[in-house]
C-alpha positions in Angstrom: -18.5 -25.3 -41.3 -19.9 -26.0 -37.8 -16.7 -27.5 -36.7 -14.8 -24.3 -38.0 -17.1 -22.0 -36.2 -16.5 -24.1 -32.9 -12.7 -23.9 -33.4 -12.7 -20.2 -34.1 -15.0 -19.8 -31.0 -12.6 -21.8 -28.8 -9.5 -19.9 -30.2 -11.3 -16.6 -29.5 -12.2 -17.5 -25.9 -8.6 -18.9 -25.6 -7.1 -15.7 -26.7 -9.3 -13.6 -24.4 -8.2 -15.7 -21.5 -4.6 -15.3 -22.3 -5.0 -11.7 -23.1 -6.7 -11.2 -19.8 -4.0 -13.1 -18.0 -1.3 -10.9 -19.7 -3.2 -7.7 -18.7 -3.4 -9.0 -15.3 0.4 -9.8 -15.0 1.1 -6.4 -16.5 -1.1 -4.6 -13.9 0.5 -6.5 -11.2 3.9 -5.6 -12.3 2.9 -1.8 -12.5 1.7 -2.1 -9.0 4.6 -3.5 -7.7 6.8 -1.1 -9.5 4.7 1.7 -8.0 5.0 0.1 -4.5 9.0 0.3 -5.0 8.7 4.1 -5.9 6.4 4.6 -2.8 8.8 2.6 -0.6 11.7 4.6 -2.0 9.9 7.9 -1.2 9.5 6.8 2.4 13.3 6.1 2.6 13.9 9.6 1.1 11.6 11.3 3.7 13.5 9.5 6.6 16.9 10.4 5.0 15.8 14.0 4.6 14.7 14.1 8.3 18.1 12.9 9.2 19.8 15.4 6.9 17.7 18.1 8.6 18.8 17.1 12.3 22.4 17.0 11.5 23.2 20.7 11.1 21.7 21.1 14.7 23.6 18.3 16.1 26.8 19.6 14.4 26.3 23.1 15.8 25.9 21.8 19.2 29.0 19.7 18.9 31.0 22.6 17.5 30.5 24.5 20.8 32.2 21.7 22.8 34.7 20.1 20.5 36.3 23.1 18.5 39.4 20.9 17.9 37.5 18.2 16.0 36.9 20.3 12.9 37.8 17.5 10.3 35.2 15.2 11.8 32.6 17.9 11.9 33.5 18.9 8.3 33.1 15.3 7.0 29.7 15.1 8.6 28.7 18.4 6.9 30.1 17.4 3.6 28.4 14.1 3.8 25.1 15.7 4.5 25.6 18.1 1.5 26.2 15.2 -0.8 23.0 13.5 0.5 21.0 16.6 -0.1 22.4 17.2 -3.6 22.0 13.6 -4.7 19.1 13.1 -7.3 18.9 9.4 -8.1 18.4 6.6 -5.7 21.8 5.2 -6.6 23.2 8.6 -5.7 21.4 8.9 -2.5 22.4 5.4 -1.3 26.0 6.1 -1.8 25.8 9.5 -0.2 23.9 7.7 2.5 26.9 5.4 3.2 29.1 8.3 3.4 26.9 9.9 5.9 26.6 6.7 7.9 30.4 6.7 8.1 30.8 10.3 9.0 28.2 10.0 11.8 29.9 6.8 13.2 33.2 8.9 13.4 31.3 11.7 15.0 29.8 9.5 17.6 33.3 8.0 18.5 34.7 11.6 18.9 31.9 12.5 21.2 32.9 10.0 23.7 35.8 12.0 24.6 33.3 14.9 25.7 31.5 13.9 28.8 30.2 17.4 29.3 28.7 17.4 25.9 27.0 14.0 26.6 25.2 15.7 29.6 24.0 18.8 27.5 20.3 18.6 27.3 20.1 20.0 23.8 22.6 17.5 22.6 20.8 14.6 24.2 17.6 15.7 22.7 19.1 15.8 19.2 21.0 12.6 19.8 17.6 10.8 20.8 15.9 12.3 17.7 18.7 11.2 15.4 18.7 7.7 16.9 14.9 7.5 16.3 15.4 8.7 12.8 18.1 6.0 12.3 15.5 3.4 13.4 13.0 4.8 10.9 15.5 4.8 8.1 16.4 1.1 9.0 12.7 0.1 8.8 12.0 2.1 5.6 15.0 0.5 4.0 13.8 -2.9 5.0 10.5 -2.2 3.4 12.1 -0.9 0.3 14.3 -4.0 -0.1 11.2 -6.2 0.5 9.3 -4.2 -2.4 12.1 -4.6 -4.7 12.7 -8.3 -3.9 8.8 -9.0 -4.3 8.9 -7.1 -7.8 12.0 -9.1 -8.9 10.3 -12.3 -7.8 7.1 -11.6 -9.5 9.0 -10.5 -12.6 11.1 -13.7 -12.8 8.1 -16.2 -12.4 6.7 -17.8 -15.5 4.7 -16.6 -17.4 5.2 -13.4 -15.8 8.6 -13.2 -17.3 7.3 -13.4 -20.9 4.7 -10.7 -20.2 7.3 -8.5 -18.5 9.6 -8.8 -21.5 6.7 -8.0 -23.8 5.8 -4.8 -22.0 9.6 -3.8 -21.2 9.7 -4.4 -17.5 13.2 -4.8 -16.2 14.7 -6.2 -13.1 15.5 -3.6 -10.2 18.9 -4.1 -8.5 18.7 -1.0 -6.6 18.9 -2.8 -2.9 20.3 -1.2 0.1 23.2 -3.3 0.9 25.6 -3.3 3.9 28.8 -1.8 2.9 32.0 -3.8 3.8 33.3 -1.4 6.5 30.0 -1.1 8.3 30.3 -4.8 9.7 33.0 -3.7 12.1 32.0 -1.6 15.2 33.7 1.6 15.8 36.3 1.6 18.6 35.5 3.6 21.6 38.3 4.6 24.0 38.0 6.2 27.4 
């Protein structure tokens, strides 16, 4: 009888320790999932800032480069796609479209030296460059949060607890698009 009581006490203590560990792992996964959402929110803020700057930049360029309507329209369309996107995957795709449109716009701008000396344009271009840097930093932080979460999720015994509580891998990384590795051609 005494041995049975000791065995029950040991099993109870072992159950409490394992249960406590499972709760601890679950809490860590929740914390990291929330960190991903917070990192995404920061990316979203930076993308919105860029989307807000673009109409001013486009209007400034329109005054100088009326014949470049197609490029200006592609920037406006890409901005509209970014603003209307709802999910992170949609926003990432729209962001790639906007990156491409802005790259084409900057190549076109090289043909307009009077535009490059315009004070309003220079200020907008500087703000856009600063925003692009912020976006790059926030993307990196987001990718790091996703990577940290996925690593924690895959470690043993975390993977058992994750499966028990329904946590899944997050594959929504920012990736470099194949065409983004080549620099745009600038001709004078």
